[in-house]
C-alpha positions in Angstrom: 62.1 13.1 13.0 63.0 11.4 10.3 61.1 8.1 8.9 63.2 5.3 7.1 62.0 3.6 3.4 61.7 0.7 5.1 59.4 2.5 8.3 57.6 4.7 5.7 56.3 2.1 3.5 55.3 -0.1 7.0 53.2 3.2 8.2 52.0 3.1 4.2 51.2 -0.6 4.1 48.6 0.0 7.9 47.1 3.1 6.4 46.2 1.4 3.2 45.6 -1.9 5.7 43.3 0.3 7.7 41.3 1.9 4.7 40.2 -1.8 3.4 39.1 -3.3 6.6 36.9 0.5 7.2 35.6 0.2 3.3 34.6 -3.7 4.4 33.2 -2.7 6.9 30.7 0.4 5.8 30.6 -2.5 2.9 29.1 -5.2 5.7 27.0 -2.1 7.7 25.5 -1.3 4.2 25.3 -5.1 3.3 23.6 -5.5 6.7 20.7 -2.9 5.3 19.7 -5.3 2.8 16.8 -7.9 2.3 18.7 -9.7 0.0 20.5 -12.5 0.2 19.6 -14.8 2.8 22.1 -18.5 2.6 20.3 -21.7 1.6 19.1 -23.4 4.7 16.6 -26.1 4.1 18.5 -29.4 4.6 19.2 -32.2 1.8 19.2 -29.8 -0.8 21.0 -30.4 -4.3 20.0 -27.8 -6.6 22.0 -25.2 -7.6 20.5 -21.8 -5.7 22.7 -20.1 -3.2 20.0 -17.1 -2.3 16.4 -18.7 -0.1 15.2 -15.6 -1.3 11.8 -15.4 -3.4 9.1 -12.7 -3.7 8.6 -12.0 -7.3 5.0 -13.1 -7.1 4.1 -10.6 -4.6 5.7 -7.4 -7.3 4.4 -9.5 -10.3 0.8 -8.5 -8.0 2.6 -4.9 -7.0 2.2 -4.7 -10.5 -0.9 -5.9 -12.0 -2.0 -3.1 -9.0 -0.6 0.2 -10.8 -1.3 -1.5 -14.5 -5.2 -1.6 -13.6 -5.3 2.0 -12.3 -4.1 3.2 -15.2 -6.4 1.1 -17.1 -9.0 2.1 -15.2 -8.9 6.1 -15.9 -9.2 5.1 -19.9 -13.3 4.9 -20.3 -14.8 7.2 -22.9 -17.8 7.4 -21.1 -20.4 4.6 -22.8 -20.1 1.1 -22.5 -17.1 -0.4 -23.3 -16.8 -4.3 -23.5 -13.1 -4.0 -24.6 -12.0 -2.1 -21.9 -13.5 -3.4 -19.3 -12.4 -7.1 -20.3 -8.6 -6.1 -20.4 -9.3 -4.9 -17.3 -10.0 -8.4 -16.3 -7.3 -9.8 -17.6 -5.0 -7.8 -15.1 -7.6 -8.2 -12.0 -8.7 -11.9 -12.6 -7.0 -13.6 -15.3 -3.6 -15.2 -15.6 -2.9 -14.3 -18.6 0.5 -15.0 -20.5 1.9 -11.8 -22.3 1.0 -9.0 -20.3 2.0 -5.5 -20.8 3.2 -3.6 -17.9 1.5 -0.5 -18.0 2.9 0.8 -15.1 5.5 1.7 -13.7 7.2 1.4 -17.2 10.0 3.9 -18.0 9.8 7.2 -17.5 12.1 10.1 -19.3 15.5 8.8 -18.2 13.6 6.7 -15.2 14.5 3.5 -16.8 12.6 0.4 -15.5 14.1 -3.2 -16.8 10.6 -5.2 -17.1 7.9 -4.6 -20.1 6.0 -7.7 -19.1 4.1 -9.0 -15.6 5.7 -12.4 -17.2 9.3 -11.3 -16.7 8.9 -10.8 -12.9 6.6 -14.0 -12.0 4.0 -16.5 -14.9 0.5 -16.5 -14.0 -0.2 -14.2 -11.4 -4.2 -12.3 -10.4 -4.8 -10.1 -7.9 -8.8 -11.5 -7.4 -7.2 -15.1 -5.7 -5.5 -13.0 -3.2 -8.3 -10.5 -2.2 -10.3 -10.3 0.8 -13.1 -12.7 0.7 -15.4 -11.0 3.4 -18.3 -9.4 2.8 -17.5 -5.8 2.8 -19.9 -3.7 5.2 -19.1 -0.1 3.7 -20.8 -0.4 0.7 -24.5 -2.1 -0.6 -25.6 -4.7 -1.5 -22.5 -7.4 1.4 -20.6 -7.9 -1.9 -17.4 -9.8 -0.9 -14.2 -7.8 -1.7 -13.8 -9.7 -5.4 -16.9 -8.8 -6.4 -16.2 -4.9 -4.9 -13.2 -4.7 -7.3 -15.1 -6.1 -10.4 -18.7 -4.0 -10.3 -16.2 -0.5 -10.3 -14.1 -2.2 -12.9 -17.8 -2.5 -14.9 -18.6 0.8 -13.8 -14.8 2.2 -14.8 -15.2 0.5 -18.5 -18.0 3.2 -19.5 -16.7 6.5 -17.2 -15.0 9.2 -18.6 -11.5 9.1 -17.9 -12.4 6.2 -14.9 -14.7 9.7 -13.4 -18.9 9.2 -12.6 -18.8 12.8 -12.1 -22.4 12.6 -12.0 -22.2 10.4 -8.7 -19.2 11.7 -6.8 -17.7 8.1 -8.0 -13.6 8.3 -9.6 -12.7 4.4 -9.9 -8.3 4.1 -10.1 -9.0 5.4 -7.2 -11.1 3.4 -5.7 -10.3 0.8 -6.6 -6.3 1.0 -6.5 -6.7 2.3 -2.7 -9.5 -0.7 -2.0 -6.6 -3.0 -3.6 -3.7 -1.8 -1.3 -5.7 -3.4 1.7 -7.8 -5.7 0.4 -5.0 -7.2 -1.2 -1.7 -6.9 -0.1 -1.9 -5.7 3.9 -4.4 -8.6 4.1 -2.8 -11.1 2.8 0.5 -10.4 4.8 -1.1 -9.7 7.8 -4.1 -11.3 7.6 -1.9 -14.9 5.8 1.6 -15.1 5.8 2.3 -13.4 8.8 -0.8 -15.1 11.0 -1.6 -19.0 10.1 1.7 -19.2 8.2 3.7 -18.3 11.4 2.2 -20.9 13.1 4.1 -24.4 14.9 2.0 -27.0 12.5 1.7 -24.6 9.1 4.7 -24.4 6.3 7.0 -25.1 9.1 11.0 -24.5 8.5 12.6 -27.7 8.0 10.0 -28.6 4.6 10.1 -26.7 1.5 8.1 -24.2 0.6 6.9 -26.6 -1.8 8.2 -29.2 -4.1 11.7 -28.5 -5.2 11.9 -24.9 -3.6 16.1 -23.7 -2.6 13.3 -22.1 1.1 11.9 -23.3 3.7 8.2 -23.0 4.3 8.4 -20.2 6.5 11.4 -18.7 4.7 8.9 -18.0 1.7 6.2 -17.2 4.1 7.8 -14.3 5.5 9.4 -12.8 1.9 5.7 -13.4 0.6 4.9 -10.6 3.1 7.5 -8.7 2.7 7.3 -8.7 -1.5 3.6 -7.3 -0.9 4.7 -3.8 2.0 6.5 -2.6 -1.6 10.2 -1.7 -0.4 13.1 -2.0 -2.1 15.3 -5.0 -1.1 17.5 -1.9 0.3 14.8 0.2 1.3 16.6 0.8 4.6 19.1 2.7 3.5 17.7 5.2 2.8 15.1 8.0 4.1 11.6 7.9 3.7 12.3 11.3 1.8 14.4 9.3 -0.5 12.2 6.3 -1.0 9.5 8.8 -1.9 11.8 10.0 -4.6 11.4 6.6 -5.8 8.3 5.6 -6.1 7.6 8.6 -7.4 9.9 8.1 -10.6 11.4 11.6 -9.8 15.3 11.8 -11.9 17.3 12.0 -8.6 15.3 8.8 -7.7 16.7 7.0 -10.0 20.5 6.6 -8.3 19.1 5.9 -5.2 17.2 3.0 -6.4 19.8 1.7 -9.1 21.4 -0.1 -6.5 23.4 -3.1 -8.2 24.3 0.3 -11.1 23.4 -1.8 -14.6 21.1 1.7 -15.2 17.8 -0.3 -15.0 15.7 0.2 -11.9 14.9 -3.3 -11.4 10.9 -3.5 -10.1 11.3 -6.4 -8.7 14.2 -5.6 -6.3 14.7 -2.0 -6.7 11.2 -0.4 -7.2 9.0 1.0 -4.9 4.8 0.0 -4.6 2.2 1.4 -2.9 2.3 0.2 1.0 5.7 1.1 1.7 5.1 4.5 -0.9 2.4 6.4 1.9 4.3 4.9 4.8 7.1 7.3 3.3 4.8 9.9 2.7 3.8 10.5 6.5 7.8 9.7 8.0 8.9 12.6 5.7 7.1 14.7 8.0 9.2 13.5 10.6 6.9 12.7 13.0 6.0 8.9 11.9 8.6 5.7 11.6 6.0 4.1 9.9 7.9 2.5 7.0 11.1 1.9 9.4 9.8 -0.1 11.5 7.5 -2.3 9.2 11.0 -2.8 7.3 13.2 -3.2 10.1 10.5 -6.1 12.1 10.8 -7.4 8.0 14.1 -8.2 8.2 15.0 -9.1 11.5 12.4 -12.1 11.1 13.8 -13.4 8.1 17.7 -13.1 9.9 16.1 -15.1 12.8 14.0 -17.4 10.6 17.7 -17.7 8.8 19.3 -18.0 11.9 17.6 -21.5 12.6 19.0 -23.4 9.7 16.4 -25.1 8.8 15.5 -26.5 11.8 12.1 -26.5 13.6 11.9 -23.1 15.1 11.7 -23.5 19.1 8.2 -21.7 20.5 10.4 -19.1 21.7 12.2 -18.4 17.9 8.4 -18.5 16.8 7.2 -16.2 19.8 9.5 -14.0 18.8 8.7 -13.8 15.1 5.3 -13.4 16.3 6.1 -9.4 17.5 7.5 -9.0 15.2 5.1 -9.6 12.6 2.8 -7.8 15.4 5.3 -4.6 14.7 4.5 -5.2 11.2 0.9 -4.9 11.4 0.4 -2.2 14.0 2.4 0.4 11.5 0.4 -0.9 8.1 -1.9 -0.2 10.4 -1.3 2.9 11.2 0.0 4.0 7.2 -3.5 2.5 6.3 -5.1 4.9 9.2 -2.8 8.2 8.2 -4.6 7.9 4.5 -8.0 8.4 6.0 -7.0 11.4 7.9 -5.3 12.5 5.1 -8.1 12.5 2.4 -11.3 12.9 5.6 -8.9 16.7 5.7 -9.0 16.8 1.7 -13.0 16.5 1.4 -13.8 18.9 3.8 -11.1 21.5 2.3 -12.5 20.9 -0.7 -16.5 21.1 -0.1 -15.2 24.1 1.3 -13.9 25.8 -2.0 -17.4 24.1 -3.5 -19.8 25.8 -0.4 -17.9 29.2 -0.6 -18.4 29.4 -4.1 -22.2 28.7 -4.1 -22.5 30.9 -1.9 -20.9 33.7 -4.0 -23.2 32.2 -6.9 -20.2 32.2 -8.8 -19.5 29.0 -11.3 -16.2 28.0 -9.3 -17.6 24.2 -8.7 -16.7 22.3 -11.7 -12.3 22.1 -11.0 -13.0 21.9 -6.6 -15.9 19.1 -7.9 -13.0 17.2 -9.4 -10.5 17.4 -6.4 -13.5 15.9 -3.9 -14.3 13.3 -6.4 -10.4 11.7 -6.3 -9.9 12.5 -2.6 -13.6 11.3 -1.8 -12.8 7.8 -3.3 -9.6 7.7 -2.1 -10.6 8.1 1.2 -13.5 5.9 0.4 -10.9 3.2 -0.5 -8.5 3.2 1.9 -11.9 3.2 5.3 -12.7 0.2 3.2 -8.7 -1.0 3.2 -8.8 -0.5 6.8 -11.5 -3.1 7.8 -9.5 -5.8 5.5 -6.8 -6.7 8.0 -6.5 -9.8 11.0 -7.3 -8.0 13.8 -11.6 -6.1 13.1 -11.9 -2.7 13.9 -12.4 -2.7 17.6 -16.1 -1.7 19.4 -18.1 0.8 16.3 -15.1 2.2 14.2 -15.8 -0.1 11.7 -19.2 0.6 11.3 -18.9 4.3 12.6 -16.4 5.0 9.7 -18.5 3.8 7.4 -21.9 5.9 8.8 -19.7 9.1 9.0 -18.7 8.3 5.3 -21.3 7.0 3.3 -22.1 5.2 0.4 -20.9 7.5 -1.5 -19.9 11.4 -1.4 -22.9 14.8 -0.9 -23.0 15.9 -4.6 -23.2 19.9 -4.5 -26.9 19.4 -4.6 -27.3 17.0 -1.4 -27.5 14.2 -3.3 -25.5 11.3 -2.2 -25.8 7.5 -2.6 -27.2 5.2 -0.3 -28.5 2.4 -2.2 -27.5 0.2 -5.6 -30.2 -1.6 -7.4 -31.0 -5.8 -8.6 -29.6 -4.0 -11.9 -26.1 -2.1 -10.1 -27.3 1.5 -10.7 -27.1 3.7 -8.1 -30.3 4.9 -5.9 -29.6 8.5 -4.4 -31.7 10.5 -1.9 -31.3 14.4 -0.4 -28.7 14.2 2.3 -28.4 17.2 5.5 -26.1 18.5 2.9 -22.7 19.6 2.3 -22.4 21.5 5.7 -22.8 18.7 7.8 -21.1 16.3 5.4 -17.9 18.6 6.2 -18.5 17.8 10.3 -18.4 14.0 9.5 -15.0 14.4 7.6 -13.6 16.5 10.7 -15.4 13.5 13.0 -13.4 11.0 10.7 -10.5 13.0 11.9 -10.8 13.0 15.6 -11.8 9.2 15.1 -8.2 8.0 13.5 -6.8 9.5 16.2 -8.6 8.6 19.1 -8.6 4.6 17.7 -5.5 4.0 16.4 -3.6 7.4 17.5 -1.8 9.3 14.0 0.7 11.4 14.1 1.4 12.6 10.4 -2.0 14.1 10.7 -2.1 15.7 6.6 -4.2 17.5 6.3 -5.3 18.3 9.8 -8.3 20.4 10.6 -9.5 19.6 13.5 -9.2 23.1 14.2 -12.7 23.6 12.7 -14.5 21.3 14.3 -15.9 23.0 17.7 -16.8 25.7 15.5 -19.3 23.3 12.7 -20.2 21.9 16.0 -22.0 25.1 17.2 -22.3 26.9 13.7 -24.7 23.2 13.1 -25.6 22.2 16.5 -24.9 18.7 17.7 -28.2 16.8 17.4 -28.3 18.2 13.3 -24.5 16.3 12.9 -26.3 11.9 12.0 -24.8 9.9 10.7 -24.8 8.8 7.1 -26.3 5.2 6.7 
């Protein structure tokens, strides 16, 4: 059948319209996956802003955390007041002009900002650190007191590591802040008290002159503490992992607006979201997807209220989204405890084998052990800084199994800190006993949190270890 020119033109026109329509649909679907531009709904707002989303302060704190971790590894083994002062400027001060030490440009992975103030001014970490007592360390220190104590120790340790007592301060500081600042602020503040009917209502600005309502900004700030890129829902856990690691192949994924630079505010991946993505890579979990979806759904709900006070039904639904976020974030921390307990077990197994063979091969394994123990301890303390206290004796058991310090190859272990800030050590039950403790930590994470990814799962050795040592010998550390 032959088509006339007119018919052919009409057919082509219809086809082009269909293609254009399809492209618009795809574009709309993509934009639906972005925690980005939500309209200003605040009634009476007369400013020029058209976007009500803002969480710059939270991203600035992620950058302060990353930079502090880098600084904590700069010590030369001698007291260094200058380094300590610099570290404290990133933790507790609000100084102008602080350079971004991390994350910064890495090869072809170009980062847009070079100063913390380019993201948000006058921000610190100490003011947002969990203020409760940290029972997993001696002397009943509060969260800020513990970080400050570790900063002091890190400033005089060789590359931030105390190999005599077994402390890797960059890891301890970093992993604890992930919970004591980011997790705590999100789930125990913005997604808790600030979701009540009386605090930060949706028909009033969060603060004078703001373009966002109380509930809009409270939700945005919680999202900022999670640390996923605004367009993060469009990608898999593996792709998000590449962004966090600043891999060359991750750059095109991160550069959402195509300007050739990664905007730390909207396009970078930070610690909490990074760990969720690392477990989701296993395809056994969807922690990151669950958290990101709940944040996006909650923000849409708030925006749909059009600047009116949220109804009881709306706030009830919002709390359901908050519960999804909290549960999956808590599971991410529990997965991290599970993972590093397994790492510690494997390190101790190598150390024990080297000692039995009377070969001097323990140095490398001991370095890895101290690092992994710092990650384990930091995450175990983070797990205890959430809104809901760990049920029953979970926190007590976790702290006793891990102890105040790692069991060293000579079986010594830190058991206290004296009035001068010096560590007090005593003899433990030994390396093999501590290895059993690590397996019990892994079992505790399964029993209490039902972790699924289970990286570094060593539980196949549990029965054998109990049989070898005898269950009566497995007294937990104080």
